[in-house]
TIDOLO-223832 format. One record per residue: residue in three letters; x, y, z of N, C-alpha, C, CB in turn. Coordinates in steps of 0.2 Angstrom, whole numbers, plus 5000, padded with zeros to 4 digits. Each point is the difference from the previous one (the first is absolute). Glycine has a CB too. Layout:
BEGIN
AlaXYZXYZXYZXYZ ...
end
This chain:
BEGIN
Met503651784875500649985004500049925001500050115007 Thr500649874991500149925000500149985007500550014989 Ala499249945014500049975006500649965001498850005002 Ser501549995003500649955001499949975007500850074993 Leu499549875008499949965005500550035005499649894994 Pro500250125013500550025005500449945002499250085005 Leu501349944998500549955002499849945003500850095001 Ser498849925004499749945003499350015002501149985005 Tyr498549964995499350005001499850045007499849904993 Ser500650085012499950025007500050085001500449895004 Gln499950154991500150075001499450034996501249995001 Gln498449984995499650044997499450035004500249924992 Asp499650055013499450035003500350065005499449894999 Ser501250125002500350055004500150074996500549915007 Leu499450084987500150064995499350045000500949954994 Leu499050115007499550044999499950024993500050045012 Ile499449984986499950014993500450064998498849965001 Asn501350095003500450064997500749975000499350095006 Glu501049874998500649985000500149954994500150015012 Arg499449954986500049964994500250054994499149915005 Lys500450144995500150054994500750035000498850025000 Arg501550005006500650035000500649964997499550065009 Val500449874993500649954998499949974993500249985012 Gly499250044985499949974993499649945000501050054997 Val498649935009499649945000499350025000500849955007 Ser498850024989499350024999499549995006500249964988 Thr499350075012499549995005499849935000499650124999 Glu500049865007499849935001499549984995500250015012 Ala499450044986499449994995500449984993499250075006 Glu501349964993500449994993500449935001500050134998 Arg500349875007500549945001499649945001500850075005 Tyr498649934998499649945001499350014998500749985009 Pro499250014984499350024997499549955002500650064991 Arg498849955008499449965002500049934996499450115003 Tyr501049894992500049944996500349945004500150084988 Arg500349945017500349955005499549955002500850095004 Trp498649934997499449965002499849954995499650095008 Val500549934986499849954994500549964999499450084995 Ile501249935006500649965000500049955005500750084996 Leu499149945010500049955006499449964999500550085008 Gly498949944990499449964999500249954995499250095002 Ile501149924992500149954995500549955003499850084991 Ala500749945013500449955004499749965005500950084998 Trp498649955005499649965005499649954996499950105007 Val499849914988499649954996500549954997499150094997 Thr501549935001500449954997500349955005500350084992 Leu499949955014500249955005499449965003500950085003 Leu498549954998499449965002500049944995499450105004 Cys500649914989499849954996500549945000499550084993 Leu501249945008500549955001499949965006500750084993 Tyr499249945012499949965006499349975000500750075006 Trp498849954991499449974998500149934996499350115000 Ser501149904996500249944995500449955004500050074990 Trp500449955014500449965004499649965005500950074999 Phe498749965005499649975005499449974998500550075007 Leu499449924987499449964998500249925001499750084991 Ile501049915010500249935001499849965006501050044994 Pro499049995012499849975006499349974999500750085007 Ser498849974991499349975000499949954994499750115005 Leu500749894990499949954995500549945001499750094992 Ala500649905014500549955001499749934999500550075008 Ser498949914994499849944999499849984993499650015012 Arg500250044984499849984993500750004996498950065001 Leu501649985000500650004997500449935002500050134999 Thr500049855007500349945002499749944996500250055011 Ala499149954988499749944997500250004992499150015009 Asp500750054988500150004993500750004997499150065000 Leu501449975004500749994998500449955003499950114998 Gly499849855007500349945003500650035004499749924990 Leu500250135014500550035004500149965007499950114995 Ser500749885007500149985007500050075005500749904995 His499350085011500050065005500650054999499349925008 Met501250044991500750044999499950054994500749905006 Gln499150074988499950034994499650065000500249904995 Tyr499250095009499550065001500450055004499049925000 Thr501350065005500450055005500550044995499849935011 Leu500550044985500550034996499750054995500749905001 Ile498750084996499650054996499850065004499549904993 Phe500350095013499750065004500650045002499049945004 Thr501550034997500650045003500550034995499849935011 Ala500150054983500450024994500150075000499749904994 Pro499850145007500150084999500450025006498950024995 Val501149955011500450035005500849984999499049995008 Met501149954989500749994998500250044994499849895003 Met499850144993500250054995500250065003499349954991 Gly500350075015500150075003500750005002498850015003 Ile501649944999500650005003500550044995499849895007 Trp500150094987500550034995499750064995500649895001 Cys498750104998499750044995499950075003499449904995 Ala500550115011499850065003500650055000499249955008 Ile501450024993500650045000500250024993500449955010 Thr499550004985500150024993499650054997500449885000 Ala498950115002499550054997500150075003499249914998 Gly501050095008500150075004500650034997499449955011 Ala501150024988500650024997499950024993500749945007 Ala498950034989499950024993499550065000500149884996 Ala499550135008499650065001500450065001499049935004 Asp501650065000500450055001500450034994500149955011 Arg500050004984500450024995499550014994500949935003 Phe498550044996499650024994499350035002500649904995 Gly499350105011499350045002499549955002500350094992 Ile499249935012499549955002499549984995500250055011 Arg499749994985499449994995500149944996499950124999 Trp500649874998500149944995500249945004500350084991 Val500049925015500249955004499449965003501150065002 Val498549995000499349975003499649974995500050095009 Ala499949954985499649984994500249934998499950124996 Ile500849875003500349934998499749955005501050064995 Ala499149955012499949965005499249984999501050045008 Ala498650014992499349995000499749964994499950105007 Phe500449914988499949964994500249935000500150104993 Leu500549895010500249935001499549975005501250034998 Gly498650005007499649975005499349994997500650065009 Gly499149984988499449994996500049954995499850115001 Ala500749884995500049954995500249935004500450084991 Gly500049925014500149945004499349985003501350035002 Gly498450015001499449995003499549974996500250095008 Leu499749944986499549974995500349934997499750124997 Ala500949885002500249934997499949945005500950074993 Arg499049955013499949945005499449964998500650075009 Ala498949974988499449964997500149944996499550115001 Phe501149894996500249954995500549965003499750074990 Ala500649935016500649965002499749935001500550105007 Pro499949864990499849925000500349965006500050014988 Asn500550025015500449965006500350055004500149904993 Phe500250075013500450045005500550044997499849915007 Glu500650064988500650044998499750074997500749894998 Val498950104998499850074996499650055006499849934988 Met499850045016499750045005500550045004499049925000 Phe501550045002500650035004500350064997500249885005 Ile500050114989500350054996499650064999500649914993 Leu498850085006499550064999499950045007499449934991 Met500650035014499950035007500750045002499249915004 Cys501350064993500750045001499950074996500749895001 Leu499050114994499950064996499650055004500149944989 Ile499350045014499650045004500450035006499149934997 Gly501350025006500550035006500450064997500049895006 Met500350104988500550054998499650064999500749914995 Ala498650095002499750064999499850035007499549954989 Ala500250015016499850035006500650035004499149925001 Tyr501550054999500550035005500450054995500149895007 Gly499950104986500350054996499650075001500449914992 Ser498950085008499650075001500150025007499249964991 Met500750005014500050035006500750035002499249915003 Ser501350074995500750045002500050064997500649905001 Asn499050124994500050074997499650055002500349944990 Leu499250035014499550055003500350055005499149924998 Pro501450075006500250055004500450054996500149925008 Lys500250064987500350054995499550054997500949924998 Leu498550055000499450044998499850055005499649914993 Val500450075013499850055006500550055001499449915006 Ala501250074993500650055002500050054994500649925006 Ile499250074988500050044995499450054999500749924995 Trp498750055006499450034999499650035006500049924991 Phe500250065015499750025006500450055005499349904999 Pro500450155004500450035005500149965006499650114996 Pro500949915008500249965006499449995005501250044999 Arg498450015002499450005004499549954999500250125002 Gln499949854991499549954998500349944999499350084995 Ala501349915006500449944998499749935003501050074999 Gly498849945008499849945004499349984997500750035010 Phe498950024989499349994998500049974993499650105006 Ala500849924989500049974994500349935000500250124995 Ala500349875009500249935001499549965003501150045002 Gly498549985002499449975003499549984995500250065011 Ile499749984984499549994995500349944995499650135001 Tyr501049874997500249954996500149935003500550104993 Thr499749905013500149945004499349975001501050045006 Met498550014995499349975001499849964994499650105007 Ala500649914987499849964994500249935001500150104993 Ile500449885011500349945001499449965003501250045001 Gly498649995005499549975004499449994997500650055009 Ile499150004987499449994996500149954994499750125004 Gly500849884993500249954995500049935002500550094995 Leu499849905011500049935004499349985001501250035005 Thr498550024998499349985003499549984994500150075010 Leu500049974984499649994994500249934998500050134996 Gly500649855003500249944998499749945004501050064996 Leu499049945010499849955005499250004999501050015009 Phe498650044990499350005001499749994993500150085010 Thr500249944985499750004993500149934996500150134999 Ala500549845003500249944996499449955000501350025003 Pro498449975003499549945000499450034996500349965011 Leu499650104987499450024996500049994993499950085008 Phe500749904989500149984993499849934999500950094999 Arg498949904995499849934998500649955001499150054991 Asp501549975007500549965001500750045000499449904995 Trp501150075006500750035001500250044994500249915008 Gln499650054986500250034993499750074999500149884995 Thr499250125007499750075000500250055004499049944997 Ala501250045010500350055004500650034998499549945009 Phe500950024988500750024998499950054993500549895005 Thr499050094991499950044994499750075002499749894994 Val499850115010499750075001500550045004498849955001 Val501550035004500550045004500650024996499649955010 Gly500650004986500650014996499950064995500249895001 Ile499150114996499850064995500050065004499349924993 Ile500450085013499950065004500750035001498949965005 Thr501649994997500750035002500350034993500149915010 Leu499850064984500350034994499750074999500149884995 Val499350125006499650074999500450055005498849954997 Ala501350035009500350045005500750024998499349955008 Ala501150004989500750024998500050044994500349895004 Leu499250114992499950044994499950085002499649904993 Leu499950105012499950075003500650035003498849965003 Trp501650005001500650035002500550024995499849935009 Ala500350034986500550014994499750074997500349874998 Leu499150145001499850064997499950065004499449934993 Leu500550075013499950055004500550025005498949984999 Ala501549985003500550015005500650044997499749895006 Arg500650154998500650044999500649995005499250084995 Asn501449925002500650005005500050055005500649954991 Ala499250115007500050065005499650064997501149965003 Pro498750085002499650064997500350044995499550015011 Lys500150024985500350044994500450055003498949984993 Gly501750035004500550055002500549985006499150084996 Val500849865007500449985005500549954997499150015008 Lys501550014993500649954998500249965005500450094992 Ile499749855006500249945005500649974998498849985004 Lys501750015000500649964998499949934999500750095005 Met499649884990500049934999500649975001499150014993 Pro501249975013500649975001500149934997500150085010 Pro500549894990500149934998499649965004501150024996 Met498649925002499649965003500349975007499649974989 Ile501050025012500349985006500150055005500549914994 Ser499450155004500150065005499549995006500450074991 Gly499049925008499550005006500249945005499150064992 Ile501049895005500249945004500650015004499649924991 Lys500950115006500650025004499950055006500649984989 Arg499050075009499850055005499649965006499950094991 Gly499749875007499649965005500549965005498949994992 Leu501549975005500549965003500450045005500049924990 Arg500250145007500550045005499650045005500750014991 Ser498649995009499650045005499849955006499650084991 Arg500749945015499849965006499350005001501150035005 Asn498550034993499350005002499649954995500250125004 Ile500049884990499749954995500149935002500150084991 Leu500549905011500149945003499649985006501250014996 Leu498750045008499649995006499349984998500750085007 Val499049964988499449994997499949944997499950124998 Cys500649854998500049944997499949945006500850054991 Ala499549965015499949955005499350015003501250015003 Ile498550054997499450005003499449974995500450115006 Tyr499749904988499649974995500149934999500050114994 Phe500649865007500149935000499649975005501150014995 Leu499050015011499649985006499250004999500950035007 Phe498950034991499350014999499749954995500250125003 Met500149874991499749954995500149935002500350094991 Gly500249895013500149935002499449995005501350004999 Met498650055005499449985005499450004997500650065008 Phe499249994987499450004997499849944996500250124999 Thr500349864997499949944996499949935004500750064991 Ser499749945014500049945004499350005004501349995002 Phe498550075001499350005003499549994996500550075008 Ser499449964986499549994996499949944997500150114997 Gly500549855002500049944997499849945004500850054993 Asn499349965014499949955005499450015005501249984998 Phe498650085002499550025006499349964998500650125003 Pro499249884991499349974998500049935001499850094992 Glu500849885006500049935001500049975008500650004989 Ala499850055014500149995008499350005003501250055000 Leu498450004998499350015003499649944998500150134999 Glu500049844995499549954998500249935004499850054988 Leu500949945012500249945003500050005008500749994990 Ile499550065013500050005008499350025003501350034999 His498450024998499450035003499449984996500650095004 Asn499449874991499449974996499650054997500049905008 Ile500350154990499650064997500049984993500450095007 Ser499049924990499949994993500550034995498849985003 Pro501350004991500550034996499750074998500549894995 Ala498950125004499750064998500150065005499249944993 Thr500750045013500150045006500750015001498949965006 Ala501550004994500850015000500250054995500149895005 Gly499750104989500250044995499750075001500049904992 Ala499450115010499750065002500450045005499049964997 Ile501250005008500450035006500650034997499649925008 Thr500850044988500750024998499850064994500649875002 Ala498950134995499950054995499950075004499549914992 Met500450095014499950065004500750045000499149955007 Leu501450014993500750034999500050044994500549915006 Thr499450074989500150044993499450055000500549904993 Gly498950095010499550054999500150065004499349914999 Ala501050085008500250055004500650044997499649945010 Ala500950024987500650034998499850054994500649895003 Val498950104993499850054995499850065004499649924993 Leu500150085012499850065004500650035003498949955003 Gly501550015000500750035003500450034994500049925009 Asn500050054985500350034995499850084999500149894994 Leu499350125006499750064998500050055006499249944992 Leu500850045014499950055006500750015003498849965002 Val501649995000500550015004500650044996499749895006 Pro500450104988500550044997499950074999500249914994 Ala499150115005499850075001500150035006499149974992 Leu500849995013500250035007500750015001499049935005 Ser501450024993500750015000500250064996500149875001 Asp499750154994500150064996499850065004499849944989 Arg499650065015499850055004500450025006498949974996 Leu501349975007500550015006500750014998499349925006 Gly500950064988500750024998500549955003499750114999 Leu500049835002500549955003499849934997500150065011 Arg500449904989500049934997500249945005500350064989 Lys500249955014500249945005499549985005501250044999 Pro498450015004499549985005499549954997500250115006 Phe499749904988499549954997500349934999499450104994 Ile501249905005500449934999500049975006500750044991 Tyr499550005015500049975007499349975001500950085004 Ala498649964995499349985002499849944997499650125002 Ala500549874992499849954996500549935002499650084990 Ala501049935011500449955003499949975006500850054994 Ile498849995010499849985007499349975000500750095005 Thr498849954991499349995000499849934996499850135001 Ile500649864994499849944995500249945004500150064990 Pro500549935013500149945003499549985006501250024996 Ile498750035008499650005006499349984998500650085006 Cys499149954989499349984998500049934996499850134999 Leu500749864997499949944996500149935005500450074989 Phe500149945015500149945005499449995005501350024999 Ser498550045003499350005004499549974997500450105006 Ala499549924987499549974996500049935000500050094994 Trp500649885005500049935000499949965007500850024990 Gln499450025015500049975007499250005002501250045003 Leu498450014995499350015002499549964995500450115006 Ala499949874988499649964995499749945003500750054991 Pro498749935008499550044995499650055005499949904991 Ser500150165007499550055004499950064996500449955011 Ala499250094991499950074997500650045000498750005004 Ala501749995002500650045000500549994995499950005012 Thr500149944985500549984995499950044994499949885004 Trp499450134994499850044994500350085001499049924998 Val500850105008500250075002500850015000499050015007 Leu501349944996500850015000500350004993499949955012 Val499950004984500250004993499950064996499849885001 Phe499650155000499850064997500550065002498849965000 Val501450045006500450055003500749994998499350015010 Ala500949934989500749984998500050024992500149915009 Gly499350094988500050014993500250084999499149914997 Leu500650135007500150074999500850015001498850035005 Gly501549945000500750005000500449984994499849995011 Leu500049954986500249984993500050054995499749885003 Gly499750154997499950064995500550065001498849965000 Thr501450055006500550055001500750004998499350015010 Leu500949934990500849984999500150024993500049925009 Pro499750044985500350014994500050084997499649894998 Pro499950155003500050074997500550045004498849994997 Val501350005010500550045004500749984997499250015011 Ile500949934989500749974998500150024993499949905008 Leu499750104988500150024993500150074999499449904996 Thr500450145009500150084999500750015003498750025001 Leu501649945003500750025003500550024994499849925010 Pro500350044985500550014995499950074997500249884998 Leu499250145001499950074997500250065004499149954995 Glu501050035012500150065004500750005003498950005003 Leu501549944995500750005002500550044996499749895004 Pro500650164998500450044996500649974996499850095009 Glu500449854994500649974996499749964994500649995011 Ile498750014988499849964994499850044995499549925007 Gly500050134993499950044995499549974995501150065001 His498549984996499549984995500349954995499450115001 Glu501249914996500249964994500249935002500350104995 His499849895012500249935002499449965003501250045001 Val498249995000499549965004499849944997499550115003 Gly500549884990499849944997500449945002499650064991 Gly501149945008500549955002500049995008500650034990 Thr499350025013500050005008499449965002500750115001 Thr498749914996499449965002500049934998499450114999 Gly500949884995500049934998500449965004499950044989 Leu500749995014500449965005499649985006501050064996 Met498549995007499649995006499549944998500150135004 Ile499649884990499549954999500349934999499250094995 Ser501449915002500349935000500149975006500650044991 Ala499650005014500149975007499349985002501050085003 His498549964996499349985002499949934997499750135001 Ser500449864993499849944997500549945003499650074989 Ile501049945012500449955003499849985007500950054993 Gly498850005011499749985006499449964999500450115005 Gly499249904990499449964999500149934997499550114998 Val501149885000500249934998500449965006500050034988 Ile500550015014500549965005499649995007501050064995 Ile498749995008499749985007499449955000500450125003 Pro499249884992499549955001500349934998499150084997 Leu501349924998500249934998500549975005499950044988 Phe500650005014500649985004500050015008500650024989 Val498950025013499950025007499449975003500750104998 Ile498849924999499349995003499849924998499650124999 Ser500549864994499749944999500349945004499950054989 Pro500749955012500249945005499750005007501150004993 Ile498850065009499750015007499349975000500750105002 Ile498949924993499349985000499849934996499850125001 Ala500849854997499849944996499649955003501150024995 Ala498949975012499749955004499250025000501049975007 Ala498850094992499350024999499749995007499949974987 Thr500450035018499750005007499850075002500649885003 Glu499050125003499950075003500650035002498949975003 Gln501649995001500650025002500550034994499849925011 Ala500250044984500450024994499750064997500349884998 Tyr499150135001499750074998500250055004499149944994 Thr500850055013500150065005500750024999499149965008 Thr501349994992500850025000500150044993500349895007 Gly499550084988500150034994499750074999499949894995 Phe499550135008499750065000500450055004498949954999 Leu501450025007500450045004500650024997499549945010 Val500850024987500650024996499950054994500449885003 Met499050114994499950054995499950075003499549924993 Met500250085013499950075003500650035003498949965002 Met501650005000500650025003500450034994500049915010 Leu499950054984500550034995499850074997500249884997 Leu499150135003499750074999500250055005499049954993 Ala500950035014500250045005500750025000499249955007 Ala501250014990500850014999500150064995500349885003 Ala499250144994500150064995500150065004499449944991 Ile500450065016500050065004500950015000498849985008 Ile501649974992500750025000500350044995500049905006 Pro499950084987500250044995499750075000500249894993 Thr499250115009499650075000500350055005498949944997 Leu501450035008500350045005500650044997499749925010 Phe500750054985500550034997499950044994500749915005 Leu498650094993499850034993499950075001499549894997 Arg500750154998499950075000499350025000501150024994 Glu498650035010499350024999500150054994499749995012 Thr499849994982500050044994499450045000500649914995 Gly498950095010499450045000500250085001499349895004 Arg500350154994500150075000500350025007499150024991 Arg500649965014500250025007500749975002498850015003 Gly501549954993500649975002500550024995499549915004 Arg500450144992500550034995500350065003499449954990 Pro501250075009500350065002499750064996501049945003 Ser498950115000499750064997500550034995499350035010 Leu500550004984500450034996500150075001499749924992 
end
């Protein structure tokens, strides 16, 4: 019997096995084979390698600056180049996957990222390094925008949040690997060479082992622009874009300024300030794994967005107010759990919205990640930077307060967002 995709992702878990057979839909074991874990595992490794390659840069900053003669502005442009690429590349890659399938779109992106990461070892100046970092950004965001579509095709609805948590966990681990392994290499050329080769191996594994869909499952491949149009016409997707914009703006602003503020205002050593901030990403990895699975089990999404939008601002602002103390470490860790909640829950929403459908998830997710990237550029540069420019305690306190208010404002679009979890769907 040939399997076919249901009309919408949110309807699948309401069909009993007997009903599936009656209407010509395969059983869950046939529709979602165990090979889905292999696909997710390769995607996890690929995404981890791309973020590992990207986040080698901060720990190599002093050596790169000295060897390439970089100004502070040039270094900042090199590090943020991938985010700039995310603004347009995420939506393009997502739309391309809707039209051509996830396998080759992600493969091309990963090979570009691996080749660009390796070529950095031979970069002679700022211009070349900037271009190569742009390639890594195209790869990271091009791959990321396709993973919700992978989950929509390969995983049953009851595992959607858990699967999203697994692949978003790769970002946190890759980021942490970059920060902690870069100083272990002899020089920056060696670091880029080793990680670049590993990334190319991951890209090759994806190209060889990945599949667009389970055997016998037919998926529609609409025109590239179709998913983007669906997303722009969906009130729910536009609300999600607003939430993701605010989230990334807060995260980029806080993680970029908190360590320096601890050093300048509270006289904390750079190593300790970095370790405190790293608690965010460490706890986020745990949040990626645990909270989406709980969301799946409870059949609800919105309460977890509310909880994160309230808990993160309270914890992070309190962590700053109470610094330096043991409470700062604890509060940053708790906030990190919340940070780990938002991305997988948010990226699960388009899979479950009936107005989107499997075939349009790529372009729609690309739209969301583009909004996420825009927030990561606009809010730090044009909202927060002028506030904290004086680098005084009052300036930092005001800046952190504004960051937290922006994230808390995500409660407003969430109020009007449709509950897509199992318990919020109409019974069939």
